[in-house]
N, C-alpha and C positions, 0 to 999 in steps of 0.2 A: 502493500499500499504507499509505502515512502516514495514510489516514483509515480505515484497516480496524479492527475490533476485535481484541483479544488479551487472555489473560488472564494475570494475577499471582496465584497461588496461586488463592482461590476467587472473586477479584476480575476483574469483565469491565470491560477499559478501553476507552471508546469510539474512541479512535484512538492513534496510536504518540507524541503528543507531551506530554512532561512538563516542568513547570514545576520546574527544579532548585533546591535548597533557597537560599533568597536571605535575607540576615541582616534581621532586623527591628529596628532601629536604635530606634525608638519603644517597642517591646515590651521590650528588653533594658532599657532606662533606667528605664522607667516601671512594668515588671512589671505591666502591663495592657494588655490588649486596646485600643487606641485604635480610633475610627471611620475613620481615615484606612487603617488596617490590614484593616478588615472590607470598606472599600471595594476596596482592591486585590486580594483574594481572591475579591470578588465579580466584579469586570471579569474577572479570568482564568478564571473557571467560565464566565460569560456568553460569553466570547469563544474557546470551544471547546477550552479546553485539557484534554487527556484526564486529567491525573493532576496534581495539584499537591504539591508536597514544601514543607512551612512552614520557615520560617526555623528554626536550631535550638533546641532546648528543653531546659533544664539536667536532667539526670538524677540529679546529686550535687553536695553543696557541700561545701567544705572543714571548715566546723563539724558537719557530718553525719557525716564521717569521723573527725575527733576525738573525737566524744562516742559513736560507733559506734552511730547512733539514725538510722533512716531517717524523715523528717519531710516528708511530701508537701507540707505546709502552707508549709513552708519555700522550697519550689521551686515552689509554685502561682503561676502567672499570672492573674490576675483576669480572667474572662470568657475563658478557653482555649477553652471549649467553643463561643463564638460563631463560630469560624473554620469547624469543621465543619459547623454546622447553616446559616450561611449560604450555604456552597457546595453543600451538597447541597439548599437550599432553591432556589438559582439555577440549578443545573443537577444534577438528579437522577443524572445519570450521569456526573457528573465525580467523581474521586475524591481524598481527601486523606489525605495522609501526615505524620505529625507527626515530621520528625528529631530524634534524640537525641543530644545532646553533653554537655557538662559545663562548670561555671563555672571561670574558670582557677585551677585547684587547685593549679597547679605542680608535679604529680607525674610522673614519669618512670619508667620501665622500669628504667634503668641510665644509668651514664656513657655518652656518645658527643660525637663532634666536633661542634661548632655554633658558629656565629658570633656567637652569645650565650652568655655566659658559664654554667656550670652553678650559678654561686652563686645561692641561693633556690630552686633546685630539690631537691626530696625524691624519693628513690628508692623506690618503693613496697615494702613488705613484704608478706607473703603474707597476713596478716589483713586488710590494707588492700585488696587485690587482691579477695579473696572477698565484702567489704563493697561495694567498687564494682558487682562484678557483680550482686549482689542490689538495688542502687540502680536500676541500668538495667531488670532484670527488673520490677521493681515498677513504675516510672514508665512502662515500656510499657504495663502492664495498666492504670495509670490513664487513658492517652491512649486505650484502648480504653473505657473507661468513659465518657470526655469526649465519645465520638462520632467518634474518627478510624477511619479504615478500614485503618490499618496504621502501622508505625513503620519509620524508617530510621535505623541506627546509623551515625553519622558517622566513619569509619575513616580518612578522607582527610587529607591536606595537613599533619599535624603535630599534631593533636590528640593526647590520652591514648590512646585505641585504636589510631590508626594509627601512634603511636610503638611500641607495643606489638607490632604486626604487622610491623613494618619491620625489616629485617636490619641495616640502618645505625644505628639508634638502640635496639635490642634486645640487649644483648650478656648478658643474665642466664644464668647456669649452671643454674637449678632448673627446675622442670617449667612455668615460663612463658617459657621462652627456650632456645637452643640449637640449635633446628632449626624448622621450618617449622609443625610442629603444636603444640610448645609456644608459639610465639608467637602463633598464633591463638588460645591457648585462651582468653582474656579473651573473647574476640568469640563463640566457640563455646559457650562455657558460657553467656552470655548469650541466644543464641538458641534453645538446648536450654531454657533456664530458662522463658522466654516461651512457648514450644511445649508446654511442660508444662501450663502453666495454661491455655492456649488453642490447640490444635493449629491451628484454622482462622484466628487472627489473623495476618495478614500481616506477615512481618518481612524487611526489607530492609536493604541495607548499602551505604554510598558507601566505596569503596577506590582505593586507586590502583596505578594497572596500570604505573607507573615513579615513580620517586623522584628520577631525574637525578643519582644517586649511584652510583659504581662498587660500591660494597659496600651497595647498597639492593636493591629489589624488582627482579626480573630474570624472565626467561620462565619458568626453572624454578620459582623460588620462587610465581610467580603462579600457576602451573598447580596448585602442590601447594596452596597457599591455596584455590583455589577449590574443589578437590575436597574439602577439609577442611570448607568452607562447607555445601558440597552436602551431605555427610554429616551435616552439623547440622541440615539442613532450611531453609536459607535459602530465602525464596521468589523474589527477585530481588538484582541484583548490578548498579550504578551505577558504571561505572568512571570515574576522572576519575584524576589525576596529580599529582606533585611535592610534595615537603616544601617548606614555607617556607624552612626552612635552606639548600635549594638555592642561594637567590637570591644566595648568596655566591659562586657560579660565575660564569664570564663568560660573555658572549650568545655567544661561539664554542662554549664548552663545552656550553651548554644547547643551542644552536641555533636559538634565539629570544632577543628581548630580555628581560633579567632584571629585571622591573619588579613591583611587587605589584598585583594578585595573582597568585604564579607560575604558578597552573592557568588565569589567564585571559589567553592569549597576545593581545599588540598586533600591529598591522600584518599583519593577515591579511586584506586585502580580496581578494587572488587566491585563487580557490577550492582553489589545491594546497596553500593553508597553512590550510585549514578543518578541520575534524572531524579533529583532529590525534591523538587517541588511538586512532584505528581501527587504524593499524600496531601497535599495542601488543596487541591482542587477538585479532586475525583468525585467529591459530591455535592460540586457546585452545580446548579442549574443555570445553564447559558444558553443561549439561543445563536450566538455570533461565534465566529471561526475562533479558535483557541491556538494560541502559540504558545508552547511550553519549551523554555530555557532552564538551563540549570544542569550542568554536567551530564550533558548528553554525548554519550562516546559510544554506545555499544548500538550495532544496528537492531538486532532481536529487542532489546528493551525499547528501543523507540518505536520499533514497528508496533510493539505491542500496545504502548500508549494509544497509537492512532486506531488500532483495533478495538481497543475498549472505549473509545468515543471519550477518553479523558482530553484527549487532545486533537487537533486538526493538522498542525506544524509543529515540527521540532525546530528549535534554534539553537546555533552553535557559536561560540566566538572562539575559545583559547584553541580549540582542534582546527580552526580555519586559520588562525594564525601561523600555527604549525605546519598545516598542509593546506594551502589553498586550493590544492586539488583533491582533496578529500571525498567529496560527493562523487567525483568521476570515478574513483578507486571503489567505492560503495557498489557504483551502479555495475563495475565488473564483476565484483566479488562481495557479495553481502555478510560474508564471514571475515573482512579487512579488520585488523585491528591498528586503531590510530596511534601514531607515534606520541603525541600529547599524552603527558604524565600529571598535568594538572599542577605543576608546580608553581604556578603564579610569577614566575621569573619574566614573563612578558609583561606582568604590571609593574615591575621593578622598572624594566627598560622602558615602559609609558610614564613612568613618573620621572625616572632619572636620567634615562636615555646616556648611558655611561659610554664614554670612550669618543664621543662624537663632538666636534665644535657647533655643528648645526642640527637641529632637530631632526630627527629620521622618523620613517614607519617604524611601528612598533616590530620587533623582532622576536620569534621564540627561541630564547637564550638556550634552552636544553637541545633544541636542535642544533643551532650556530656552535654550541661548545664543542661539536664533533669535528668543527671544521679546522680549528688552530687552538693553539694554546691561549691566545689573546681572548677569543671568546670563550673559552673554557674559563678563564679567570673571571671574566663577567658573569659568567653563568654561578659561578661558586658564590661571588659579592652578590648576587641577587637573592641565593636561597639565603644567605646571610642577614641580608635586609629583611626579607619576607618574615624570618623567624625572629628577629629582634624590633620589628617595626613597633609592635604594642608595647613594649615596656619602654621604650625610648620617647613614645609619643603620647600615651594616656597618663 
């Protein structure tokens, strides 16, 4: 079933494999599409990925909020239209979705318990929220005009939108907090605003199915949130998990090693530890397509999630950093075992990009370590960084 077609809105996706959003460091820093970026997306399209979700595209900047003026030129990434162009030219049946997030504007819905202090954070007022909604709506339509097949709102892991949706971090008492419908209001307003302009343009969301906090998203609030998003006409939901603040919890409390990034579990070579968000969503009633991310590495396990109607698509990130041609390999041999060991040194490379004067695309340091002693040294540094990050930063 993994190589059968399925629809999201009016988009026909050629198979069930999705490249989950992966940070484009070289784009974020230079604010222009680099040749290596285009090569990365071209390879994914050529190697049979059904749908690609890009690294985050900023929908709002602090200066825009301060001045209450939406300015796409302030957001614009030079050559942003080249990604959908090269993807569609390489594989006309490969779909490409722009993930929308925001610059580090340091806005939060309310005060909440965090391992990081609230100093420097700004609690949104109502006018700012309304303006932010409009920024996301307008940027979504700009992405349509740039040639993208749809957008995905990044509402997971601890960004602005996920903080609004979270019972843990949203303690507001106005109509943007206090219950699930109000906490989802900023997101549902964005979805409805985009659909009002273009009902056929695909709008997806990436959201947490768990936050690992007792007062965070649970089965009841998750089901309520899904129903609210469906009412707003969301086209698909990608389920991930974990607020970054939960890294303060112990390994025992989490049930897995508390390392960055929290949503990217390590030590999951045993297939029983893979596809680890399945259990959180398998009893959810949902009518729109489900994309399941998180430790997807075994073909049979992923296939079973589709057969059991738990998910309609499976998304991968780290394995495709390691092997961009992984889907082609699985097409030839369903028993193929990916090289990725889920060590998270790609995340070390993403944050620290060691050994380069200029920011490069993210590398799988485990894979690269086999090529030279220099890369092997970077890999070992990455393993140490992952192991020590929590003790040095929390």
